[in-house]
C-alpha positions as CSV (number, residue, x, y, z in Angstrom):
1,M,92.9,94.1,54.2
2,G,90.4,92.3,51.9
3,R,87.7,89.8,52.2
4,L,87.8,87.1,54.7
5,R,85.3,84.6,53.3
6,R,83.7,84.0,49.9
7,S,80.2,85.2,49.0
8,R,77.3,83.0,47.9
9,T,77.7,80.4,50.4
10,H,74.3,78.8,49.8
11,R,75.2,77.6,46.3
12,G,76.0,74.0,47.3
13,I,73.0,73.4,49.5
14,R,70.7,70.9,47.7
15,D,67.7,71.4,49.9
16,I,67.2,75.0,49.0
17,S,67.1,74.3,45.2
18,R,64.7,71.4,45.8
19,K,62.4,73.5,47.8
20,Y,62.0,76.1,45.1
21,R,61.7,73.5,42.4
22,T,58.6,71.9,44.1
23,R,57.1,75.3,44.9
24,R,57.0,76.3,41.2
25,R,55.6,72.9,40.1
26,T,52.6,73.2,37.7
27,K,50.5,70.7,35.9
28,D,52.0,68.8,33.1
29,L,50.7,69.2,29.5
30,D,48.9,65.9,29.5
31,Q,47.0,66.8,32.7
32,I,46.0,70.1,31.1
33,H,44.8,68.3,28.0
34,E,42.4,66.4,30.3
35,D,41.2,69.8,31.8
36,L,40.6,71.3,28.4
37,K,37.8,68.8,27.6
38,T,34.5,70.5,27.9
39,E,33.0,68.4,30.7
40,N,36.2,68.7,32.8
41,T,36.5,72.5,32.1
42,E,33.0,73.1,33.5
43,K,33.6,71.1,36.6
44,L,37.0,72.7,37.2
45,L,35.6,76.2,37.0
46,A,32.6,75.5,39.0
47,T,34.4,74.0,42.0
48,Q,36.9,76.8,42.3
49,K,34.6,79.8,42.5
50,G,34.4,81.3,46.0
51,D,37.4,79.5,47.4
52,A,39.0,81.9,50.0
53,D,42.4,80.2,49.7
54,L,42.8,81.0,46.0
55,P,43.8,84.4,44.6
56,G,40.8,86.4,43.5
57,L,38.5,83.9,45.3
58,G,39.2,81.5,42.4
59,E,37.1,83.5,39.9
60,H,39.9,84.3,37.5
61,Y,41.6,81.2,36.3
62,C,43.7,80.4,33.2
63,I,43.0,76.7,32.2
64,Q,45.9,76.5,29.8
65,C,48.5,77.6,32.3
66,S,46.6,76.3,35.4
67,R,47.1,79.6,37.3
68,H,44.8,81.8,39.3
69,F,44.8,85.6,39.1
70,I,43.7,88.3,41.5
71,S,41.5,90.3,39.0
72,G,40.1,90.1,35.5
73,S,42.5,92.7,34.3
74,A,45.5,90.7,35.5
75,L,44.0,87.7,33.7
76,S,43.6,89.6,30.4
77,E,47.1,90.9,30.7
78,H,48.3,87.3,31.2
79,Y,46.5,86.3,28.0
80,R,48.6,88.8,26.1
81,G,51.8,87.6,27.6
82,K,54.6,85.4,26.2
83,L,54.3,82.6,28.7
84,H,50.6,82.1,28.0
85,K,51.2,82.1,24.2
86,K,54.0,79.6,24.6
87,R,51.9,77.3,26.7
88,V,49.0,77.4,24.1
89,K,51.4,76.6,21.3
90,L,52.7,73.6,23.3
91,L,49.1,72.4,24.0
92,K,48.2,72.3,20.2
93,E,50.3,69.1,20.0
94,E,48.5,65.9,21.0
95,P,50.0,64.1,24.0
96,Y,51.5,60.7,23.6
97,T,49.3,57.7,24.6
98,Q,50.3,54.7,26.6
99,K,50.2,52.5,23.5
100,E,52.7,54.8,21.7
101,A,55.0,54.8,24.7
102,E,55.0,51.0,24.9
103,A,55.7,50.8,21.1
104,A,58.6,53.2,21.4
105,A,60.1,51.1,24.2
106,G,59.7,48.0,22.1
107,L,57.1,46.3,24.4
108,T,54.5,46.0,21.6
109,T,54.7,45.9,17.8
110,D,52.2,46.6,15.1
111,N,53.2,44.4,12.2
112,G,49.7,43.8,11.0
113,K,47.9,40.5,10.6
114,R,49.7,37.5,9.2
115,T,48.4,36.1,6.0
116,E,48.5,32.5,4.9
117,K,51.4,33.4,2.5
118,D,53.5,34.7,5.4
119,M,52.8,31.5,7.4
120,K,54.0,29.3,4.5
121,D,57.2,31.3,4.2
122,V,57.9,30.8,7.9
123,N,57.3,27.1,7.7
124,N,59.6,26.6,4.7
């Protein structure tokens, strides 16, 4: 007789895709740049040790990927993986500053200081 209804009926439901998108949310690169500073790294690692809610009690943490791991062997395996290496490569690039963003949007300009010669040219 054949099929009576089509398969994959959840494809058009927007709430399901939004749920999974927010679940997988990780820190952005500029937030990780802040974590990589030495004073922030020490604080971050010290506050997470012994937390029962985190995998591996928060002892095995990859700062570059902002992920917790169950054991040290899982962490060392992660360091050899493609996702970690890609994240480290992306972190080598310096993040944009607020000043650069405003200049790109045209809110500020950096034309240098005006000299007396420039002022005379404007007045004439």
